[in-house]
N, C-alpha and C positions, 0 to 999 in steps of 0.2 A: 592455426586456431580460427582465423576469420572464416575460412572455408567450411569448417565444421559447424560453426555457429550459423552461417547462412544456410547450409544444407538442412540444419535442424528446422529452421522456419519453413523452408520451401517443400520439404518432403515428409516430415514426420508428424508434426503436431496437429495440423488440420483444425486448429481453433486459435483465434487471435489472442485469447486470454493466455495461451501458452506460448505461441510463436512470437508474441510482441517483444519478448526479451531478445530474440535474435534480431528483430528489426531495430530495436533500440540500439543494439550493439553496432549494427551497420551504420546507422545515422551518426553515432558518435565518432566512429572510425573515419567516416567521410567528411566530418566537419571538425577539423582539429582546433578551430577557434573557440569551440564550446568549452568553457572552463568549469562552470557550475550548471548542473543539470537536474531537472525535476521530471520524474516519471509520474504520470497521473492518469487515472481513469477519466472518462469524458462525461457520460450521462449524469452521474451523481456528484458532480463537482461544481462548486460556486467559488469564483475568485472575488473576494472582498477587497483585496489589496495586492500589491506586487510581492510575490513570495521571495523574489531575489533580493529584496531589501534585508532579508534575514542573514545575519553574519554567520558564516560556516566556521565553527571552531573545531569540528570533527571532519573527517574525510567523507563520512557516510552517515545518513540519518534514516532510521526506520521509525514507524509511527504506531504506537500501541493503541489497541482497542481497550475498552473497559472490561470485556469478558475474559474469563479464563477458560482453558481447554476442558477443565473438569465439568463444565456445564453441559458437555456432550451435545453441542450444537453441530451444524454442518462442518465447522472447523475440525471437530473431533473425527468425523468421518473421513475427511480428506487426509488428515494426518495418519490415522490408524490404517486406512486402506493401503497407503503407500509404504509406511515404515513399521507397522506392526504394533502390537500391544506394549512391548517393552519400551519403545520410544515414547509412546503415550504416557506410560507410567513415569518415565523420566522427566517429562516436561509438562505433565498434566496440571500442575499447580501454577504454571507460568501463564502470563497474559498472552492473548492472541496478538500477533503483529500483522497489520494489514499490508497485503501485497499491492494494493491499489495506488499507493503513493510511496515513492522513495526519492530521496534528495541527496545530492552529494557532489563531490569533485570528480573531474573527468576520469582519472585512472581508477578510482574506487568504484565508480559506476560501471566502467568496462569490466572490471573484475567481478562485480556483482552479476552482470549479464552472463558472463562466461559460466560462473558457478550455477546459475539458474538453469541455463540450457543443458549443461553437462549432466546435472543431477536429473533433470527431466528425461533425458535420453536413457538413463539407467532404468527408468520406469515407463518406457514408451508404451507398452501394452496396456498399462493402467490409465495413462493420462491422455493418449491421443484421441482427439475428437471431443473431449469433455472440457467444460470450463470449471474453474474453482480449484483444481488440483495444484495450480501454481502457488496458491496460498499455503498448501501443505508443505511444498518444497521450500518456499520462502521461510516458513517458520522453522522447519527442520534445520536448514543451513544456519540460521541466526542463533537458535537456541543451542546448537551443538558447537558454536564457537568458530564458524568459518570466516567471520569478518571481524578482525581484531581491532580495527580502527573505527568502529561504528558506535553511534549513540542511539539508544532507545529513547524516543521522545514521548513524553506524557501529554495527554490531552490538556489543553488550556495553558501549555507552557512553551509552545513552539509555533512554527509557521503553518501547521496543519491540524485541524480538529477532525478526528474520525468519530462520527456522531452516533453510529448505531450502538444502542445500549447505554448511552449517556443519560443520567437522570435529569429530569426537567429542571430541578432546582439549581443545577450547575450552570444553566444558560444565563448569561448576563449580556444585555444589549446596551449599546451606547445611544446617545440622543439621535444619531443618524440611522438607528435601526440595525446596526451591524453587531454581530457577535464579537465579544472581546475576550482576551486572555486574562489570567489572574492578575497580570501586571497592568491591566487597563488598555493595552494596545489592541487594535483590531487584528483578528485572526485572518491572515491572508487567504487561506484555503479552507473551505468547508467540504468535507468528504462524507458521503453516505447520508446526506441530509434527507433524502426521500425515503430512506428505510427506517427513519426514527419514528417511534410510536407517537411522538408529538408533532408529526409532520404538518398537520393543519395549522398548529400554532406557528411553526417555523415559516410556513408558506405565507401567512399573514404578516408576520414580523419582518420577513426579508423581502416582501413585496415581489415575489417571484413570478407567478403566473396567474392569469384569470381563473376563476373557479371552474370553468368548463374546459380547461386545458386537459388533454389526454394524449 
């Protein structure tokens, strides 16, 4: 299995958004001491606190966005192009699950990487060289029940906030200027902060970059 996964990264996918799952797999295999693992995007991530302080009660955590598939955004295109209209009809009322962050225990994360790579290989002519299609695969696998020990984590209730599409009124900052969960604790990881329509507000609140940053 390891050789199949590695070959997938090196030969087929041609885009880091897709091949990253094979590289994740290799890193975990080669580092047996890693027991709890977080996969995360880079550019649009802010760490407000240590995410590994979060107690893992499930083997695997996926993180919901606020949007549903039936809004027919780019997520709809990724899902429909890969799996067809029937699959879209089946899960169109479901929430989008972000592929940019996944958190879990070692064995569950290895299994997740395997499933992501093997499913992408089935659709290689559609996905090779393109970004974004990993999210279609990610959502298909989850919504069709391929991970039975996983938890779908809501915004403002876990270690990661997936910010795109979240209403402004839901943002609550503590006295230190950090976004907090419903229970008052600081949210360790903010994802998609720079795609939120209230980006300028967040930029000021979170004291991220000077105004002329680009």
